[in-house]
CHARMM-style PDB file with segment names, atoms N, HN, CA, C and O in Angstrom:
ATOM      1  N   UNK     1       1.119  -1.529  -0.127  1.00  0.00      PROA
ATOM      2  CA  UNK     1      -0.217  -0.428   0.001  1.00  0.00      PROA
ATOM      3  C   UNK     1       0.870   1.302  -0.279  1.00  0.00      PROA
ATOM      4  O   UNK     1       1.993   1.125   0.193  1.00  0.00      PROA
ATOM      5  N   UNK     2       0.718   2.679  -0.867  1.00  0.00      PROA
ATOM      6  HN  UNK     2      -0.194   2.823  -1.250  1.00  0.00      PROA
ATOM      7  CA  UNK     2       0.899   3.168  -1.265  1.00  0.00      PROA
ATOM      8  C   UNK     2       1.194   4.165   0.662  1.00  0.00      PROA
ATOM      9  O   UNK     2       0.789   3.628   1.693  1.00  0.00      PROA
ATOM     10  N   UNK     3       1.802   5.326   0.676  1.00  0.00      PROA
ATOM     11  HN  UNK     3       2.132   5.762  -0.161  1.00  0.00      PROA
ATOM     12  CA  UNK     3       1.659   6.216   1.373  1.00  0.00      PROA
ATOM     13  C   UNK     3       1.023   7.445   0.783  1.00  0.00      PROA
ATOM     14  O   UNK     3       1.114   7.996  -0.314  1.00  0.00      PROA
ATOM     15  N   UNK     4       0.508   7.629   1.625  1.00  0.00      PROA
ATOM     16  HN  UNK     4       0.435   7.181   2.516  1.00  0.00      PROA
ATOM     17  CA  UNK     4      -0.863   8.985   1.277  1.00  0.00      PROA
ATOM     18  C   UNK     4      -0.022   9.930   1.631  1.00  0.00      PROA
ATOM     19  O   UNK     4       0.767   9.849   2.572  1.00  0.00      PROA
ATOM     20  N   UNK     5      -0.183  11.014   0.767  1.00  0.00      PROA
ATOM     21  HN  UNK     5      -0.824  11.080   0.003  1.00  0.00      PROA
ATOM     22  CA  UNK     5       0.507  12.386   0.357  1.00  0.00      PROA
ATOM     23  C   UNK     5      -0.186  13.257   0.262  1.00  0.00      PROA
ATOM     24  O   UNK     5      -0.209  13.752  -0.865  1.00  0.00      PROA
ATOM     25  N   UNK     6      -1.049  13.876   1.275  1.00  0.00      PROA
ATOM     26  HN  UNK     6      -1.031  13.474   2.191  1.00  0.00      PROA
ATOM     27  CA  UNK     6      -2.117  15.062   0.963  1.00  0.00      PROA
ATOM     28  C   UNK     6      -1.122  15.766   0.322  1.00  0.00      PROA
ATOM     29  O   UNK     6       0.071  15.822   0.621  1.00  0.00      PROA
ATOM     30  N   UNK     7      -2.135  16.685  -1.243  1.00  0.00      PROA
ATOM     31  HN  UNK     7      -3.104  16.640  -1.486  1.00  0.00      PROA
ATOM     32  CA  UNK     7      -1.834  18.053  -1.841  1.00  0.00      PROA
ATOM     33  C   UNK     7      -2.181  19.328  -1.452  1.00  0.00      PROA
ATOM     34  O   UNK     7      -3.284  19.223  -0.915  1.00  0.00      PROA
ATOM     35  N   UNK     8      -1.732  20.764  -1.437  1.00  0.00      PROA
ATOM     36  HN  UNK     8      -0.836  20.849  -1.873  1.00  0.00      PROA
ATOM     37  CA  UNK     8      -3.018  21.343  -1.491  1.00  0.00      PROA
ATOM     38  C   UNK     8      -2.376  22.091  -2.373  1.00  0.00      PROA
ATOM     39  O   UNK     8      -1.276  22.599  -2.588  1.00  0.00      PROA
ATOM     40  N   UNK     9      -3.728  21.954  -2.929  1.00  0.00      PROA
ATOM     41  HN  UNK     9      -4.622  21.541  -2.755  1.00  0.00      PROA
ATOM     42  CA  UNK     9      -4.089  22.788  -4.496  1.00  0.00      PROA
ATOM     43  C   UNK     9      -4.117  24.296  -4.600  1.00  0.00      PROA
ATOM     44  O   UNK     9      -5.203  24.648  -4.141  1.00  0.00      PROA
ATOM     45  N   UNK    10      -3.415  25.352  -4.996  1.00  0.00      PROA
ATOM     46  HN  UNK    10      -2.532  25.066  -5.369  1.00  0.00      PROA
ATOM     47  CA  UNK    10      -3.193  26.062  -4.540  1.00  0.00      PROA
ATOM     48  C   UNK    10      -4.180  26.959  -5.065  1.00  0.00      PROA
ATOM     49  O   UNK    10      -4.190  26.914  -6.295  1.00  0.00      PROA
ATOM     50  N   UNK    11      -5.408  28.136  -4.348  1.00  0.00      PROA
ATOM     51  HN  UNK    11      -5.400  28.172  -3.348  1.00  0.00      PROA
ATOM     52  CA  UNK    11      -6.142  28.888  -5.038  1.00  0.00      PROA
ATOM     53  C   UNK    11      -6.063  29.714  -4.677  1.00  0.00      PROA
ATOM     54  O   UNK    11      -5.846  29.819  -3.469  1.00  0.00      PROA
ATOM     55  N   UNK    12      -6.234  31.236  -5.787  1.00  0.00      PROA
ATOM     56  HN  UNK    12      -6.410  31.150  -6.767  1.00  0.00      PROA
ATOM     57  CA  UNK    12      -5.782  32.305  -5.509  1.00  0.00      PROA
ATOM     58  C   UNK    12      -7.398  32.723  -6.335  1.00  0.00      PROA
ATOM     59  O   UNK    12      -7.857  32.312  -7.401  1.00  0.00      PROA
ATOM     60  N   UNK    13      -8.157  34.043  -4.967  1.00  0.00      PROA
ATOM     61  HN  UNK    13      -7.784  34.377  -4.101  1.00  0.00      PROA
ATOM     62  CA  UNK    13      -9.103  34.410  -5.015  1.00  0.00      PROA
ATOM     63  C   UNK    13      -9.023  35.410  -5.769  1.00  0.00      PROA
ATOM     64  O   UNK    13      -8.134  36.257  -5.683  1.00  0.00      PROA
ATOM     65  N   UNK    14     -10.555  35.421  -7.131  1.00  0.00      PROA
ATOM     66  HN  UNK    14     -11.277  34.733  -7.200  1.00  0.00      PROA
ATOM     67  CA  UNK    14     -11.079  36.312  -7.925  1.00  0.00      PROA
ATOM     68  C   UNK    14     -11.503  37.450  -7.813  1.00  0.00      PROA
ATOM     69  O   UNK    14     -10.567  38.008  -7.240  1.00  0.00      PROA
ATOM     70  N   UNK    15     -12.134  38.057  -7.936  1.00  0.00      PROA
ATOM     71  HN  UNK    15     -12.895  37.604  -8.402  1.00  0.00      PROA
ATOM     72  CA  UNK    15     -13.213  38.811  -8.815  1.00  0.00      PROA
ATOM     73  C   UNK    15     -14.031  38.734 -10.281  1.00  0.00      PROA
ATOM     74  O   UNK    15     -13.537  38.881 -11.399  1.00  0.00      PROA
ATOM     75  N   UNK    16     -14.796  38.584 -10.092  1.00  0.00      PROA
ATOM     76  HN  UNK    16     -15.197  38.465  -9.184  1.00  0.00      PROA
ATOM     77  CA  UNK    16     -15.433  38.212 -11.373  1.00  0.00      PROA
ATOM     78  C   UNK    16     -17.022  39.411 -12.134  1.00  0.00      PROA
ATOM     79  O   UNK    16     -17.716  40.016 -11.316  1.00  0.00      PROA
ATOM     80  N   UNK    17     -17.178  39.479 -12.922  1.00  0.00      PROA
ATOM     81  HN  UNK    17     -16.615  38.988 -13.586  1.00  0.00      PROA
ATOM     82  CA  UNK    17     -18.684  40.770 -13.133  1.00  0.00      PROA
ATOM     83  C   UNK    17     -19.571  39.092 -14.250  1.00  0.00      PROA
ATOM     84  O   UNK    17     -19.289  38.650 -15.364  1.00  0.00      PROA
ATOM     85  N   UNK    18     -19.913  38.952 -13.917  1.00  0.00      PROA
ATOM     86  HN  UNK    18     -20.143  39.310 -13.013  1.00  0.00      PROA
ATOM     87  CA  UNK    18     -21.133  37.861 -14.460  1.00  0.00      PROA
ATOM     88  C   UNK    18     -22.559  37.741 -15.131  1.00  0.00      PROA
ATOM     89  O   UNK    18     -23.169  36.956 -14.404  1.00  0.00      PROA
ATOM     90  N   UNK    19     -23.543  38.208 -16.356  1.00  0.00      PROA
ATOM     91  HN  UNK    19     -23.048  38.846 -16.946  1.00  0.00      PROA
ATOM     92  CA  UNK    19     -24.617  38.346 -16.028  1.00  0.00      PROA
ATOM     93  C   UNK    19     -25.683  37.852 -15.131  1.00  0.00      PROA
ATOM     94  O   UNK    19     -25.705  36.645 -14.893  1.00  0.00      PROA
ATOM     95  N   UNK    20     -26.607  38.662 -14.581  1.00  0.00      PROA
ATOM     96  HN  UNK    20     -26.590  39.643 -14.774  1.00  0.00      PROA
ATOM     97  CA  UNK    20     -27.260  37.620 -13.512  1.00  0.00      PROA
ATOM     98  C   UNK    20     -28.114  36.523 -13.723  1.00  0.00      PROA
ATOM     99  O   UNK    20     -28.688  35.713 -12.995  1.00  0.00      PROA
ATOM    100  N   UNK    21     -28.045  36.697 -14.723  1.00  0.00      PROA
ATOM    101  HN  UNK    21     -27.578  37.355 -15.314  1.00  0.00      PROA
ATOM    102  CA  UNK    21     -29.226  35.472 -16.016  1.00  0.00      PROA
ATOM    103  C   UNK    21     -27.742  34.515 -15.703  1.00  0.00      PROA
ATOM    104  O   UNK    21     -27.997  33.633 -14.883  1.00  0.00      PROA
ATOM    105  N   UNK    22     -26.861  34.502 -15.982  1.00  0.00      PROA
ATOM    106  HN  UNK    22     -26.655  35.219 -16.649  1.00  0.00      PROA
ATOM    107  CA  UNK    22     -25.886  33.581 -16.175  1.00  0.00      PROA
ATOM    108  C   UNK    22     -25.449  32.520 -14.528  1.00  0.00      PROA
ATOM    109  O   UNK    22     -25.021  31.375 -14.382  1.00  0.00      PROA
ATOM    110  N   UNK    23     -25.812  33.569 -13.601  1.00  0.00      PROA
ATOM    111  HN  UNK    23     -26.160  34.499 -13.721  1.00  0.00      PROA
ATOM    112  CA  UNK    23     -25.977  33.079 -12.026  1.00  0.00      PROA
ATOM    113  C   UNK    23     -26.491  31.981 -11.949  1.00  0.00      PROA
ATOM    114  O   UNK    23     -25.972  30.890 -11.711  1.00  0.00      PROA
ATOM    115  N   UNK    24     -27.863  32.339 -12.215  1.00  0.00      PROA
ATOM    116  HN  UNK    24     -28.285  33.225 -12.408  1.00  0.00      PROA
ATOM    117  CA  UNK    24     -29.080  31.341 -11.935  1.00  0.00      PROA
ATOM    118  C   UNK    24     -28.550  31.179 -12.272  1.00  0.00      PROA
ATOM    119  O   UNK    24     -27.455  31.623 -11.927  1.00  0.00      PROA
ATOM    120  N   UNK    25     -28.738  30.041 -13.749  1.00  0.00      PROA
ATOM    121  HN  UNK    25     -29.627  29.681 -14.028  1.00  0.00      PROA
ATOM    122  CA  UNK    25     -28.476  29.029 -14.645  1.00  0.00      PROA
ATOM    123  C   UNK    25     -27.662  28.440 -13.756  1.00  0.00      PROA
ATOM    124  O   UNK    25     -28.267  27.612 -13.075  1.00  0.00      PROA
ATOM    125  N   UNK    26     -25.865  28.610 -13.351  1.00  0.00      PROA
ATOM    126  HN  UNK    26     -25.374  29.283 -13.904  1.00  0.00      PROA
ATOM    127  CA  UNK    26     -24.503  28.617 -12.301  1.00  0.00      PROA
ATOM    128  C   UNK    26     -25.118  27.545 -11.529  1.00  0.00      PROA
ATOM    129  O   UNK    26     -25.036  26.344 -11.784  1.00  0.00      PROA
ATOM    130  N   UNK    27     -25.905  28.233 -10.310  1.00  0.00      PROA
ATOM    131  HN  UNK    27     -25.972  29.210 -10.103  1.00  0.00      PROA
ATOM    132  CA  UNK    27     -26.521  28.392  -9.197  1.00  0.00      PROA
ATOM    133  C   UNK    27     -27.198  27.601  -9.643  1.00  0.00      PROA
ATOM    134  O   UNK    27     -26.503  27.297 -10.612  1.00  0.00      PROA
ATOM    135  N   UNK    28     -27.719  27.228  -9.684  1.00  0.00      PROA
ATOM    136  HN  UNK    28     -28.284  27.475  -8.896  1.00  0.00      PROA
ATOM    137  CA  UNK    28     -29.151  25.860 -10.556  1.00  0.00      PROA
ATOM    138  C   UNK    28     -28.427  24.762 -10.530  1.00  0.00      PROA
ATOM    139  O   UNK    28     -28.522  23.935  -9.624  1.00  0.00      PROA
ATOM    140  N   UNK    29     -27.378  24.620 -11.848  1.00  0.00      PROA
ATOM    141  HN  UNK    29     -27.300  25.292 -12.584  1.00  0.00      PROA
ATOM    142  CA  UNK    29     -26.741  23.448 -12.280  1.00  0.00      PROA
ATOM    143  C   UNK    29     -26.088  22.907 -10.665  1.00  0.00      PROA
ATOM    144  O   UNK    29     -26.297  21.795 -10.180  1.00  0.00      PROA
ATOM    145  N   UNK    30     -25.365  23.884 -10.105  1.00  0.00      PROA
ATOM    146  HN  UNK    30     -25.195  24.787 -10.500  1.00  0.00      PROA
ATOM    147  CA  UNK    30     -24.928  23.714  -9.060  1.00  0.00      PROA
ATOM    148  C   UNK    30     -26.201  22.784  -7.914  1.00  0.00      PROA
ATOM    149  O   UNK    30     -26.385  21.586  -7.700  1.00  0.00      PROA
ATOM    150  N   UNK    31     -26.598  23.537  -7.605  1.00  0.00      PROA
ATOM    151  HN  UNK    31     -26.449  24.510  -7.779  1.00  0.00      PROA
ATOM    152  CA  UNK    31     -27.981  22.628  -6.915  1.00  0.00      PROA
ATOM    153  C   UNK    31     -27.954  21.732  -7.324  1.00  0.00      PROA
ATOM    154  O   UNK    31     -26.856  21.223  -7.098  1.00  0.00      PROA
ATOM    155  N   UNK    32     -28.814  20.878  -8.088  1.00  0.00      PROA
ATOM    156  HN  UNK    32     -29.706  21.291  -8.272  1.00  0.00      PROA
ATOM    157  CA  UNK    32     -29.138  20.129  -9.783  1.00  0.00      PROA
ATOM    158  C   UNK    32     -27.963  18.887  -9.013  1.00  0.00      PROA
ATOM    159  O   UNK    32     -28.516  17.880  -8.572  1.00  0.00      PROA
ATOM    160  N   UNK    33     -26.367  18.972  -8.862  1.00  0.00      PROA
ATOM    161  HN  UNK    33     -25.918  19.790  -9.221  1.00  0.00      PROA
ATOM    162  CA  UNK    33     -25.087  18.437  -8.949  1.00  0.00      PROA
ATOM    163  C   UNK    33     -24.898  18.505  -7.529  1.00  0.00      PROA
ATOM    164  O   UNK    33     -24.629  17.399  -7.060  1.00  0.00      PROA
ATOM    165  N   UNK    34     -24.961  19.647  -6.490  1.00  0.00      PROA
ATOM    166  HN  UNK    34     -25.180  20.546  -6.871  1.00  0.00      PROA
ATOM    167  CA  UNK    34     -24.989  19.049  -4.910  1.00  0.00      PROA
ATOM    168  C   UNK    34     -23.440  19.393  -5.026  1.00  0.00      PROA
ATOM    169  O   UNK    34     -22.694  18.566  -4.502  1.00  0.00      PROA
ATOM    170  N   UNK    35     -22.823  20.537  -5.663  1.00  0.00      PROA
ATOM    171  HN  UNK    35     -23.429  21.209  -6.089  1.00  0.00      PROA
ATOM    172  CA  UNK    35     -21.470  21.267  -5.812  1.00  0.00      PROA
ATOM    173  C   UNK    35     -21.643  22.395  -5.535  1.00  0.00      PROA
ATOM    174  O   UNK    35     -22.509  22.888  -6.258  1.00  0.00      PROA
ATOM    175  N   UNK    36     -21.198  23.136  -4.757  1.00  0.00      PROA
ATOM    176  HN  UNK    36     -20.495  22.735  -4.169  1.00  0.00      PROA
ATOM    177  CA  UNK    36     -20.913  24.650  -4.959  1.00  0.00      PROA
ATOM    178  C   UNK    36     -20.557  25.280  -5.798  1.00  0.00      PROA
ATOM    179  O   UNK    36     -19.959  24.741  -6.730  1.00  0.00      PROA
ATOM    180  N   UNK    37     -20.806  26.754  -5.786  1.00  0.00      PROA
ATOM    181  HN  UNK    37     -21.291  27.192  -5.029  1.00  0.00      PROA
ATOM    182  CA  UNK    37     -20.731  27.492  -6.965  1.00  0.00      PROA
ATOM    183  C   UNK    37     -20.111  27.283  -7.665  1.00  0.00      PROA
ATOM    184  O   UNK    37     -20.054  26.980  -8.857  1.00  0.00      PROA
ATOM    185  N   UNK    38     -19.121  27.594  -6.226  1.00  0.00      PROA
ATOM    186  HN  UNK    38     -19.167  27.841  -5.258  1.00  0.00      PROA
ATOM    187  CA  UNK    38     -17.407  28.099  -6.611  1.00  0.00      PROA
ATOM    188  C   UNK    38     -16.507  26.564  -7.840  1.00  0.00      PROA
ATOM    189  O   UNK    38     -15.756  26.533  -8.816  1.00  0.00      PROA
ATOM    190  N   UNK    39     -17.127  25.707  -7.071  1.00  0.00      PROA
ATOM    191  HN  UNK    39     -17.737  25.732  -6.279  1.00  0.00      PROA
ATOM    192  CA  UNK    39     -17.146  24.218  -7.324  1.00  0.00      PROA
ATOM    193  C   UNK    39     -17.716  24.365  -9.762  1.00  0.00      PROA
ATOM    194  O   UNK    39     -17.499  24.321 -10.973  1.00  0.00      PROA
ATOM    195  N   UNK    40     -18.037  24.438  -9.268  1.00  0.00      PROA
ATOM    196  HN  UNK    40     -18.213  24.474  -8.284  1.00  0.00      PROA
ATOM    197  CA  UNK    40     -19.253  24.558 -10.616  1.00  0.00      PROA
ATOM    198  C   UNK    40     -18.577  25.770 -11.586  1.00  0.00      PROA
ATOM    199  O   UNK    40     -18.384  25.761 -12.802  1.00  0.00      PROA
ATOM    200  N   UNK    41     -18.471  26.157 -11.212  1.00  0.00      PROA
ATOM    201  HN  UNK    41     -18.627  26.164 -10.225  1.00  0.00      PROA
ATOM    202  CA  UNK    41     -17.321  27.389 -11.806  1.00  0.00      PROA
ATOM    203  C   UNK    41     -16.238  27.135 -12.702  1.00  0.00      PROA
ATOM    204  O   UNK    41     -16.061  27.365 -13.899  1.00  0.00      PROA
ATOM    205  N   UNK    42     -15.017  26.165 -11.072  1.00  0.00      PROA
ATOM    206  HN  UNK    42     -15.161  25.978 -10.101  1.00  0.00      PROA
ATOM    207  CA  UNK    42     -14.906  25.414 -12.020  1.00  0.00      PROA
ATOM    208  C   UNK    42     -14.550  24.807 -13.100  1.00  0.00      PROA
ATOM    209  O   UNK    42     -14.067  25.171 -14.172  1.00  0.00      PROA
ATOM    210  N   UNK    43     -14.841  23.901 -12.686  1.00  0.00      PROA
ATOM    211  HN  UNK    43     -15.234  23.605 -11.815  1.00  0.00      PROA
ATOM    212  CA  UNK    43     -15.112  22.731 -13.661  1.00  0.00      PROA
ATOM    213  C   UNK    43     -15.599  23.315 -15.055  1.00  0.00      PROA
ATOM    214  O   UNK    43     -15.045  22.863 -16.057  1.00  0.00      PROA
ATOM    215  N   UNK    44     -16.647  24.340 -15.219  1.00  0.00      PROA
ATOM    216  HN  UNK    44     -17.097  24.708 -14.405  1.00  0.00      PROA
ATOM    217  CA  UNK    44     -16.775  24.943 -16.223  1.00  0.00      PROA
ATOM    218  C   UNK    44     -15.307  25.325 -17.190  1.00  0.00      PROA
ATOM    219  O   UNK    44     -14.801  24.676 -18.105  1.00  0.00      PROA
ATOM    220  N   UNK    45     -14.882  26.648 -16.568  1.00  0.00      PROA
ATOM    221  HN  UNK    45     -15.293  27.176 -15.824  1.00  0.00      PROA
ATOM    222  CA  UNK    45     -13.427  26.631 -17.001  1.00  0.00      PROA
ATOM    223  C   UNK    45     -12.461  25.732 -17.576  1.00  0.00      PROA
ATOM    224  O   UNK    45     -11.888  25.732 -18.666  1.00  0.00      PROA
ATOM    225  N   UNK    46     -12.411  24.795 -16.359  1.00  0.00      PROA
ATOM    226  HN  UNK    46     -12.876  24.795 -15.474  1.00  0.00      PROA
ATOM    227  CA  UNK    46     -11.730  23.251 -17.199  1.00  0.00      PROA
ATOM    228  C   UNK    46     -12.430  22.987 -18.391  1.00  0.00      PROA
ATOM    229  O   UNK    46     -11.943  23.465 -19.416  1.00  0.00      PROA
ATOM    230  N   UNK    47     -13.045  22.597 -18.444  1.00  0.00      PROA
ATOM    231  HN  UNK    47     -13.441  22.209 -17.611  1.00  0.00      PROA
ATOM    232  CA  UNK    47     -14.139  21.671 -19.599  1.00  0.00      PROA
ATOM    233  C   UNK    47     -13.901  22.877 -21.171  1.00  0.00      PROA
ATOM    234  O   UNK    47     -13.634  22.411 -22.278  1.00  0.00      PROA
ATOM    235  N   UNK    48     -14.075  24.466 -20.907  1.00  0.00      PROA
ATOM    236  HN  UNK    48     -14.292  24.845 -20.008  1.00  0.00      PROA
ATOM    237  CA  UNK    48     -13.729  25.262 -21.581  1.00  0.00      PROA
ATOM    238  C   UNK    48     -12.751  25.515 -22.203  1.00  0.00      PROA
ATOM    239  O   UNK    48     -12.790  25.803 -23.399  1.00  0.00      PROA
ATOM    240  N   UNK    49     -11.407  25.440 -21.335  1.00  0.00      PROA
ATOM    241  HN  UNK    49     -11.375  25.205 -20.363  1.00  0.00      PROA
ATOM    242  CA  UNK    49     -10.071  25.691 -21.372  1.00  0.00      PROA
ATOM    243  C   UNK    49     -10.131  24.025 -22.061  1.00  0.00      PROA
ATOM    244  O   UNK    49     -10.010  24.144 -23.280  1.00  0.00      PROA
ATOM    245  N   UNK    50     -10.285  22.455 -21.642  1.00  0.00      PROA
ATOM    246  HN  UNK    50     -10.383  22.358 -20.652  1.00  0.00      PROA
ATOM    247  CA  UNK    50      -9.611  21.613 -22.169  1.00  0.00      PROA
ATOM    248  C   UNK    50     -10.288  21.402 -24.012  1.00  0.00      PROA
ATOM    249  O   UNK    50      -9.726  20.801 -24.927  1.00  0.00      PROA
ATOM    250  N   UNK    51     -11.987  22.323 -24.057  1.00  0.00      PROA
ATOM    251  HN  UNK    51     -12.444  22.811 -23.313  1.00  0.00      PROA
ATOM    252  CA  UNK    51     -12.452  21.465 -25.259  1.00  0.00      PROA
ATOM    253  C   UNK    51     -11.404  22.485 -26.300  1.00  0.00      PROA
ATOM    254  O   UNK    51     -10.850  22.114 -27.335  1.00  0.00      PROA
ATOM    255  N   UNK    52     -11.324  24.242 -25.486  1.00  0.00      PROA
ATOM    256  HN  UNK    52     -11.774  24.543 -24.645  1.00  0.00      PROA
ATOM    257  CA  UNK    52     -10.914  25.203 -26.855  1.00  0.00      PROA
ATOM    258  C   UNK    52     -10.531  24.541 -27.879  1.00  0.00      PROA
ATOM    259  O   UNK    52      -9.855  23.528 -27.702  1.00  0.00      PROA
ATOM    260  N   UNK    53     -10.811  24.885 -28.939  1.00  0.00      PROA
ATOM    261  HN  UNK    53     -11.360  25.708 -29.083  1.00  0.00      PROA
ATOM    262  CA  UNK    53     -10.197  25.012 -30.298  1.00  0.00      PROA
ATOM    263  C   UNK    53     -10.073  25.467 -31.002  1.00  0.00      PROA
ATOM    264  O   UNK    53     -10.925  25.435 -31.889  1.00  0.00      PROA
ATOM    265  N   UNK    54      -8.577  26.460 -31.173  1.00  0.00      PROA
ATOM    266  HN  UNK    54      -7.884  26.487 -30.452  1.00  0.00      PROA
ATOM    267  CA  UNK    54      -8.205  27.776 -31.710  1.00  0.00      PROA
ATOM    268  C   UNK    54      -8.376  27.792 -32.970  1.00  0.00      PROA
ATOM    269  O   UNK    54      -8.288  26.709 -33.547  1.00  0.00      PROA
ATOM    270  N   UNK    55      -8.725  29.247 -33.918  1.00  0.00      PROA
ATOM    271  HN  UNK    55      -8.797  30.127 -33.450  1.00  0.00      PROA
ATOM    272  CA  UNK    55      -8.950  28.873 -34.660  1.00  0.00      PROA
ATOM    273  C   UNK    55      -7.888  28.986 -35.615  1.00  0.00      PROA
ATOM    274  O   UNK    55      -6.863  29.436 -35.101  1.00  0.00      PROA
ATOM    275  N   UNK    56      -7.764  28.639 -37.243  1.00  0.00      PROA
ATOM    276  HN  UNK    56      -8.596  28.273 -37.660  1.00  0.00      PROA
ATOM    277  CA  UNK    56      -6.576  29.738 -37.804  1.00  0.00      PROA
ATOM    278  C   UNK    56      -4.688  28.318 -38.764  1.00  0.00      PROA
ATOM    279  OT1 UNK    56      -3.691  28.858 -39.243  1.00  0.00      PROA
TER     280      UNK     56
END
């Protein structure tokens, strides 16, 4: 059995401005999936970055 080594991923506090309707959708999705708003936003950003295709 390997040793457990907990790691702390550094998170940085930022502030963003988003449309009220978008926030409502994000909050609804977060509630439906039982995760925090913050985690929902992080997962959406990760998905977008992993699936971003540059044109040209």
